[in-house]
C-alpha positions as CSV (number, residue, x, y, z in Angstrom):
1,X,34.2,21.0,-14.4
2,X,34.1,23.8,-11.8
3,X,34.5,23.1,-8.1
4,X,31.0,24.2,-7.5
5,X,29.6,21.7,-10.1
6,X,31.8,19.0,-8.9
7,X,30.5,19.5,-5.3
8,X,26.9,19.6,-6.5
9,X,27.5,16.2,-8.2
10,X,29.0,14.7,-5.1
11,X,26.0,16.1,-3.1
12,X,23.7,14.5,-5.5
13,X,25.4,11.2,-5.4
14,X,25.8,11.1,-1.7
15,X,22.0,12.0,-1.3
16,X,21.2,9.0,-3.4
17,X,23.5,6.7,-1.3
18,X,22.5,8.0,2.0
19,X,18.8,8.3,1.5
20,X,18.5,5.3,3.9
21,X,19.7,7.5,6.8
22,X,16.5,9.3,7.0
23,X,13.3,8.3,8.6
24,X,9.7,9.4,7.7
25,X,7.2,10.0,10.5
26,X,3.6,10.3,10.2
27,X,1.7,9.9,6.9
28,X,3.5,8.8,3.8
29,X,4.6,11.8,1.7
30,X,3.3,11.5,-1.8
31,X,5.8,14.1,-3.1
32,X,8.7,12.0,-1.5
33,X,10.4,14.7,0.6
34,X,13.6,13.4,2.3
35,X,15.8,14.8,5.1
36,X,19.4,13.5,5.2
37,X,22.9,14.2,6.5
38,X,25.5,14.0,3.8
39,X,29.3,13.8,4.2
40,X,31.8,13.6,1.4
41,X,35.6,13.3,1.5
42,X,35.9,17.0,0.6
43,X,33.8,18.0,3.5
44,X,34.7,15.4,6.2
45,X,34.9,18.0,8.9
46,X,31.6,19.6,7.8
47,X,28.3,17.9,7.9
48,X,25.6,19.0,5.2
49,X,22.1,18.7,6.1
50,X,19.9,18.2,2.9
51,X,16.2,18.5,2.6
52,X,14.9,17.4,-0.9
53,X,11.5,18.7,-1.8
54,X,10.9,15.6,-4.0
55,X,8.3,15.8,-6.7
56,X,5.9,18.5,-5.2
57,X,6.4,22.0,-3.8
58,X,7.1,22.2,0.0
59,X,5.5,24.9,2.0
60,X,6.3,26.0,5.6
61,X,9.6,23.9,6.1
62,X,10.8,24.1,9.6
63,X,14.0,22.2,10.4
64,X,15.2,21.6,14.1
65,X,18.8,20.7,14.3
66,X,20.2,19.4,17.5
67,X,23.6,18.2,18.6
68,X,26.9,19.1,20.4
69,X,29.0,22.1,19.5
70,X,26.5,23.2,16.7
71,X,27.8,25.9,14.3
72,X,25.7,27.1,11.5
73,X,25.9,30.2,9.2
74,X,22.5,30.8,7.6
75,X,21.2,34.0,9.3
76,X,18.6,34.3,6.5
77,X,16.8,31.2,7.4
78,X,18.1,29.9,10.9
79,X,18.2,31.1,14.5
80,X,19.3,29.7,17.7
81,X,16.4,28.2,19.7
82,X,17.9,27.4,23.2
83,X,20.4,24.6,22.5
84,X,19.1,23.9,19.0
85,X,19.1,25.6,15.7
86,X,15.7,26.3,14.2
87,X,15.5,27.0,10.3
88,X,12.3,28.3,8.6
89,X,12.1,28.2,4.8
90,X,8.9,29.5,3.2
91,X,9.0,27.5,0.1
92,X,11.2,24.8,-1.5
93,X,10.0,24.2,-5.2
94,X,9.6,20.7,-6.4
95,X,13.0,19.1,-7.4
96,X,15.0,21.7,-5.4
97,X,16.9,21.1,-2.1
98,X,17.5,23.3,1.1
99,X,21.1,22.6,2.0
100,X,22.6,23.7,5.3
101,X,26.4,23.1,6.0
102,X,27.2,22.8,9.7
103,X,29.7,21.6,12.2
104,X,28.9,19.8,15.3
105,X,28.7,16.1,16.6
106,X,25.8,13.8,17.7
107,X,23.7,15.5,15.1
108,X,20.0,14.9,14.6
109,X,17.4,16.9,12.7
110,X,13.6,16.9,12.3
111,X,11.8,18.6,9.3
112,X,8.1,19.4,9.4
113,X,6.6,20.8,6.3
114,X,3.4,21.0,4.2
115,X,2.3,20.2,0.7
116,X,-0.2,22.3,-1.3
117,X,-3.1,20.0,-0.1
118,X,-2.4,21.4,3.5
119,X,-1.4,18.1,4.8
120,X,1.5,18.1,7.2
121,X,4.5,15.6,6.8
122,X,7.8,15.2,8.8
123,X,11.0,13.4,8.2
124,X,14.2,13.0,10.5
125,X,17.8,12.2,10.1
126,X,20.7,11.5,12.5
127,X,24.4,11.4,12.3
């Protein structure tokens, strides 16, 4: 098994175990989108923010990450917004994830997104 495949397996297992660390806000999402922080032994110094689209496509995903000493390297999707990091992803297909490795402490994130119906949903996670 390659290192990448092993890391992906660890991320999926950690996501299942840590799903309880996320909080949904607003109406219940029928597609079951989940935002969570993952930490594995291999990445103990790095936090991984994972947004899982769930069973339906996600449109207009916006993730706002706050914390102390934030460091992220995702120039395609993310930019600094005062003291926070703001990431915008046009589409996350059903069954796929948006994964954002980062460093920092006292981390919190809020994701807002839409489904094809046009209904907006949000989810938050803290670490």
